[in-house]
VMD Tcl script that builds the backbone (N, CA, C; Angstrom):
set m [mol new atoms 231]
animate dup $m
set s [atomselect $m all]
$s set {name element resname resid chain x y z} {
  {N N MET 1 A 11.841 -121.640 204.551}
  {CA C MET 1 A 12.146 -123.027 204.894}
  {C C MET 1 A 13.281 -123.530 204.007}
  {N N THR 2 A 13.951 -124.547 204.486}
  {CA C THR 2 A 15.090 -125.121 203.785}
  {C C THR 2 A 14.614 -126.188 202.810}
  {N N SER 3 A 15.311 -126.307 201.681}
  {CA C SER 3 A 14.927 -127.322 200.704}
  {C C SER 3 A 15.527 -128.665 201.085}
  {N N LYS 4 A 15.033 -129.724 200.426}
  {CA C LYS 4 A 15.550 -131.075 200.675}
  {C C LYS 4 A 17.027 -131.166 200.345}
  {N N ALA 5 A 17.476 -130.398 199.347}
  {CA C ALA 5 A 18.886 -130.434 198.965}
  {C C ALA 5 A 19.760 -129.908 200.104}
  {N N ASP 6 A 19.270 -128.926 200.841}
  {CA C ASP 6 A 20.021 -128.359 201.961}
  {C C ASP 6 A 19.976 -129.258 203.190}
  {N N GLU 7 A 19.025 -130.147 203.245}
  {CA C GLU 7 A 18.790 -131.005 204.403}
  {C C GLU 7 A 20.016 -131.841 204.769}
  {N N ALA 8 A 20.746 -132.300 203.771}
  {CA C ALA 8 A 21.898 -133.169 204.014}
  {C C ALA 8 A 22.947 -132.456 204.856}
  {N N GLY 9 A 23.047 -131.141 204.726}
  {CA C GLY 9 A 24.044 -130.390 205.457}
  {C C GLY 9 A 23.584 -129.921 206.828}
  {N N LEU 10 A 22.356 -130.199 207.190}
  {CA C LEU 10 A 21.839 -129.739 208.478}
  {C C LEU 10 A 22.451 -130.526 209.629}
  {N N GLY 11 A 22.930 -129.807 210.614}
  {CA C GLY 11 A 23.369 -130.452 211.835}
  {C C GLY 11 A 22.164 -130.763 212.707}
  {N N TYR 12 A 22.402 -131.543 213.733}
  {CA C TYR 12 A 21.304 -131.916 214.627}
  {C C TYR 12 A 20.642 -130.691 215.240}
  {N N GLU 13 A 21.451 -129.790 215.773}
  {CA C GLU 13 A 20.893 -128.620 216.454}
  {C C GLU 13 A 20.100 -127.733 215.509}
  {N N GLN 14 A 20.593 -127.586 214.281}
  {CA C GLN 14 A 19.872 -126.781 213.293}
  {C C GLN 14 A 18.520 -127.406 212.977}
  {N N ALA 15 A 18.521 -128.710 212.723}
  {CA C ALA 15 A 17.274 -129.402 212.396}
  {C C ALA 15 A 16.312 -129.337 213.570}
  {N N ARG 16 A 16.827 -129.559 214.787}
  {CA C ARG 16 A 15.979 -129.516 215.979}
  {C C ARG 16 A 15.366 -128.137 216.161}
  {N N ASP 17 A 16.185 -127.090 216.011}
  {CA C ASP 17 A 15.681 -125.728 216.191}
  {C C ASP 17 A 14.618 -125.378 215.155}
  {N N GLU 18 A 14.851 -125.790 213.905}
  {CA C GLU 18 A 13.852 -125.516 212.874}
  {C C GLU 18 A 12.577 -126.313 213.138}
  {N N LEU 19 A 12.733 -127.542 213.618}
  {CA C LEU 19 A 11.566 -128.364 213.942}
  {C C LEU 19 A 10.753 -127.718 215.064}
  {N N ILE 20 A 11.426 -127.188 216.060}
  {CA C ILE 20 A 10.737 -126.483 217.155}
  {C C ILE 20 A 9.935 -125.307 216.608}
  {N N GLU 21 A 10.531 -124.569 215.670}
  {CA C GLU 21 A 9.842 -123.433 215.064}
  {C C GLU 21 A 8.626 -123.889 214.248}
  {N N VAL 22 A 8.768 -124.986 213.521}
  {CA C VAL 22 A 7.643 -125.533 212.745}
  {C C VAL 22 A 6.499 -125.904 213.685}
  {N N VAL 23 A 6.814 -126.583 214.754}
  {CA C VAL 23 A 5.783 -126.995 215.715}
  {C C VAL 23 A 5.111 -125.764 216.324}
  {N N ARG 24 A 5.915 -124.757 216.679}
  {CA C ARG 24 A 5.355 -123.534 217.257}
  {C C ARG 24 A 4.373 -122.881 216.290}
  {N N ARG 25 A 4.768 -122.818 215.020}
  {CA C ARG 25 A 3.886 -122.201 214.024}
  {C C ARG 25 A 2.597 -123.002 213.843}
  {N N LEU 26 A 2.713 -124.321 213.857}
  {CA C LEU 26 A 1.516 -125.154 213.717}
  {C C LEU 26 A 0.598 -124.999 214.928}
  {N N GLU 27 A 1.177 -124.942 216.114}
  {CA C GLU 27 A 0.370 -124.810 217.331}
  {C C GLU 27 A -0.285 -123.439 217.438}
  {N N THR 28 A 0.395 -122.422 216.937}
  {CA C THR 28 A -0.136 -121.064 216.994}
  {C C THR 28 A -1.342 -120.907 216.082}
  {N N GLY 29 A -1.303 -121.611 214.972}
  {CA C GLY 29 A -2.416 -121.527 214.017}
  {C C GLY 29 A -2.285 -120.279 213.157}
  {N N GLY 30 A -3.372 -119.907 212.532}
  {CA C GLY 30 A -3.377 -118.732 211.687}
  {C C GLY 30 A -2.783 -118.960 210.310}
  {N N THR 31 A -2.526 -120.217 209.966}
  {CA C THR 31 A -2.012 -120.514 208.631}
  {C C THR 31 A -3.114 -121.181 207.821}
  {N N THR 32 A -2.978 -121.082 206.522}
  {CA C THR 32 A -3.948 -121.733 205.651}
  {C C THR 32 A -3.721 -123.241 205.719}
  {N N LEU 33 A -4.663 -123.981 205.191}
  {CA C LEU 33 A -4.526 -125.430 205.140}
  {C C LEU 33 A -3.285 -125.816 204.355}
  {N N GLU 34 A -3.068 -125.165 203.226}
  {CA C GLU 34 A -1.900 -125.459 202.391}
  {C C GLU 34 A -0.592 -125.168 203.140}
  {N N GLU 35 A -0.535 -124.047 203.847}
  {CA C GLU 35 A 0.659 -123.712 204.632}
  {C C GLU 35 A 0.870 -124.728 205.758}
  {N N SER 36 A -0.222 -125.102 206.398}
  {CA C SER 36 A -0.125 -126.084 207.486}
  {C C SER 36 A 0.389 -127.423 206.983}
  {N N LEU 37 A -0.085 -127.847 205.826}
  {CA C LEU 37 A 0.396 -129.106 205.248}
  {C C LEU 37 A 1.874 -129.019 204.898}
  {N N ALA 38 A 2.290 -127.891 204.339}
  {CA C ALA 38 A 3.705 -127.712 204.004}
  {C C ALA 38 A 4.557 -127.722 205.267}
  {N N LEU 39 A 4.080 -127.077 206.317}
  {CA C LEU 39 A 4.803 -127.091 207.592}
  {C C LEU 39 A 4.891 -128.505 208.154}
  {N N TRP 40 A 3.787 -129.218 208.094}
  {CA C TRP 40 A 3.773 -130.600 208.589}
  {C C TRP 40 A 4.804 -131.457 207.840}
  {N N GLU 41 A 4.804 -131.333 206.516}
  {CA C GLU 41 A 5.750 -132.104 205.710}
  {C C GLU 41 A 7.189 -131.732 206.049}
  {N N ARG 42 A 7.450 -130.449 206.229}
  {CA C ARG 42 A 8.798 -130.015 206.599}
  {C C ARG 42 A 9.163 -130.570 207.977}
  {N N GLY 43 A 8.206 -130.562 208.884}
  {CA C GLY 43 A 8.452 -131.120 210.208}
  {C C GLY 43 A 8.808 -132.591 210.138}
  {N N GLU 44 A 8.139 -133.332 209.288}
  {CA C GLU 44 A 8.450 -134.753 209.115}
  {C C GLU 44 A 9.877 -134.928 208.594}
  {N N GLU 45 A 10.271 -134.105 207.613}
  {CA C GLU 45 A 11.629 -134.178 207.072}
  {C C GLU 45 A 12.662 -133.871 208.152}
  {N N LEU 46 A 12.404 -132.837 208.940}
  {CA C LEU 46 A 13.332 -132.444 209.994}
  {C C LEU 46 A 13.419 -133.508 211.079}
  {N N ALA 47 A 12.303 -134.123 211.399}
  {CA C ALA 47 A 12.307 -135.203 212.396}
  {C C ALA 47 A 13.162 -136.364 211.914}
  {N N LYS 48 A 13.115 -136.660 210.615}
  {CA C LYS 48 A 13.954 -137.734 210.058}
  {C C LYS 48 A 15.434 -137.376 210.162}
  {N N VAL 49 A 15.770 -136.115 209.897}
  {CA C VAL 49 A 17.159 -135.669 210.013}
  {C C VAL 49 A 17.621 -135.853 211.465}
  {N N CYS 50 A 16.797 -135.418 212.409}
  {CA C CYS 50 A 17.143 -135.557 213.826}
  {C C CYS 50 A 17.297 -137.027 214.195}
  {N N ARG 51 A 16.401 -137.865 213.715}
  {CA C ARG 51 A 16.465 -139.296 214.022}
  {C C ARG 51 A 17.751 -139.913 213.478}
  {N N ARG 52 A 18.142 -139.525 212.250}
  {CA C ARG 52 A 19.397 -140.048 211.680}
  {C C ARG 52 A 20.593 -139.638 212.536}
  {N N TRP 53 A 20.621 -138.387 212.981}
  {CA C TRP 53 A 21.702 -137.941 213.841}
  {C C TRP 53 A 21.716 -138.721 215.151}
  {N N LEU 54 A 20.554 -138.896 215.748}
  {CA C LEU 54 A 20.487 -139.612 217.022}
  {C C LEU 54 A 20.850 -141.087 216.855}
  {N N ASP 55 A 20.406 -141.696 215.767}
  {CA C ASP 55 A 20.765 -143.096 215.504}
  {C C ASP 55 A 22.273 -143.228 215.306}
  {N N GLY 56 A 22.867 -142.274 214.598}
  {CA C GLY 56 A 24.312 -142.293 214.396}
  {C C GLY 56 A 25.064 -142.125 215.708}
  {N N ALA 57 A 24.571 -141.237 216.555}
  {CA C ALA 57 A 25.207 -141.041 217.858}
  {C C ALA 57 A 25.088 -142.302 218.706}
  {N N ARG 58 A 23.941 -142.945 218.654}
  {CA C ARG 58 A 23.738 -144.186 219.413}
  {C C ARG 58 A 24.682 -145.276 218.919}
  {N N ALA 59 A 24.846 -145.373 217.607}
  {CA C ALA 59 A 25.749 -146.383 217.043}
  {C C ALA 59 A 27.188 -146.122 217.486}
  {N N ARG 60 A 27.599 -144.855 217.483}
  {CA C ARG 60 A 28.959 -144.518 217.925}
  {C C ARG 60 A 29.144 -144.838 219.398}
  {N N LEU 61 A 28.143 -144.531 220.202}
  {CA C LEU 61 A 28.217 -144.825 221.631}
  {C C LEU 61 A 28.272 -146.328 221.870}
  {N N ASP 62 A 27.428 -147.069 221.179}
  {CA C ASP 62 A 27.438 -148.534 221.315}
  {C C ASP 62 A 28.788 -149.122 220.907}
  {N N ALA 63 A 29.357 -148.597 219.827}
  {CA C ALA 63 A 30.662 -149.087 219.364}
  {C C ALA 63 A 31.748 -148.778 220.387}
  {N N ALA 64 A 31.705 -147.588 220.964}
  {CA C ALA 64 A 32.705 -147.221 221.974}
  {C C ALA 64 A 32.563 -148.097 223.210}
  {N N LEU 65 A 31.325 -148.356 223.624}
  {CA C LEU 65 A 31.105 -149.209 224.794}
  {C C LEU 65 A 31.541 -150.643 224.525}
  {N N ALA 66 A 31.276 -151.132 223.325}
  {CA C ALA 66 A 31.689 -152.488 222.962}
  {C C ALA 66 A 33.211 -152.582 222.935}
  {N N GLU 67 A 33.853 -151.569 222.422}
  {CA C GLU 67 A 35.319 -151.548 222.378}
  {C C GLU 67 A 35.892 -151.527 223.799}
  {N N GLU 68 A 35.275 -150.754 224.659}
  {CA C GLU 68 A 35.711 -150.690 226.053}
  {C C GLU 68 A 35.548 -152.047 226.736}
  {N N GLU 69 A 34.430 -152.721 226.458}
  {CA C GLU 69 A 34.209 -154.058 227.020}
  {C C GLU 69 A 35.256 -155.047 226.512}
  {N N ASP 70 A 35.571 -154.964 225.214}
  {CA C ASP 70 A 36.585 -155.847 224.633}
  {C C ASP 70 A 37.945 -155.602 225.286}
  {N N ASP 71 A 38.274 -154.321 225.517}
  {CA C ASP 71 A 39.534 -153.995 226.183}
  {C C ASP 71 A 39.566 -154.544 227.609}
  {N N ASP 72 A 38.433 -154.416 228.321}
  {CA C ASP 72 A 38.349 -154.939 229.685}
  {C C ASP 72 A 38.487 -156.451 229.702}
  {N N GLU 73 A 37.865 -157.139 228.743}
  {CA C GLU 73 A 37.946 -158.593 228.647}
  {C C GLU 73 A 39.385 -159.020 228.382}
  {N N GLY 74 A 40.079 -158.301 227.522}
  {CA C GLY 74 A 41.451 -158.616 227.168}
  {C C GLY 74 A 42.395 -158.460 228.355}
  {N N GLU 75 A 42.127 -157.476 229.203}
  {CA C GLU 75 A 42.967 -157.240 230.376}
  {C C GLU 75 A 42.774 -158.332 231.434}
  {N N LYS 76 A 41.566 -158.901 231.510}
  {CA C LYS 76 A 41.259 -159.930 232.513}
  {C C LYS 76 A 41.880 -161.267 232.142}
  {N N ALA 77 A 42.091 -161.504 230.863}
  {CA C ALA 77 A 42.581 -162.811 230.403}
  {C C ALA 77 A 44.033 -163.023 230.710}
}
mol reanalyze $m
mol bondsrecalc $m
mol representation Tube
mol addrep $m
């Protein structure tokens, strides 16, 4: 698993893929309680990374749409 220090450099796809693997391992079972807790915690960290990427993408999209609306308003005036 990746450490918190490496987390900052994770791209969305990397974090998502690792999160999918964490979920698969948890669903499969066969891990100790301690391993399961560590996987759960890692999954939470990865979900936060994915959420930050998605929030950033949403902000960029909203800004682009707002800019487009401003341009359209300016052309109508």
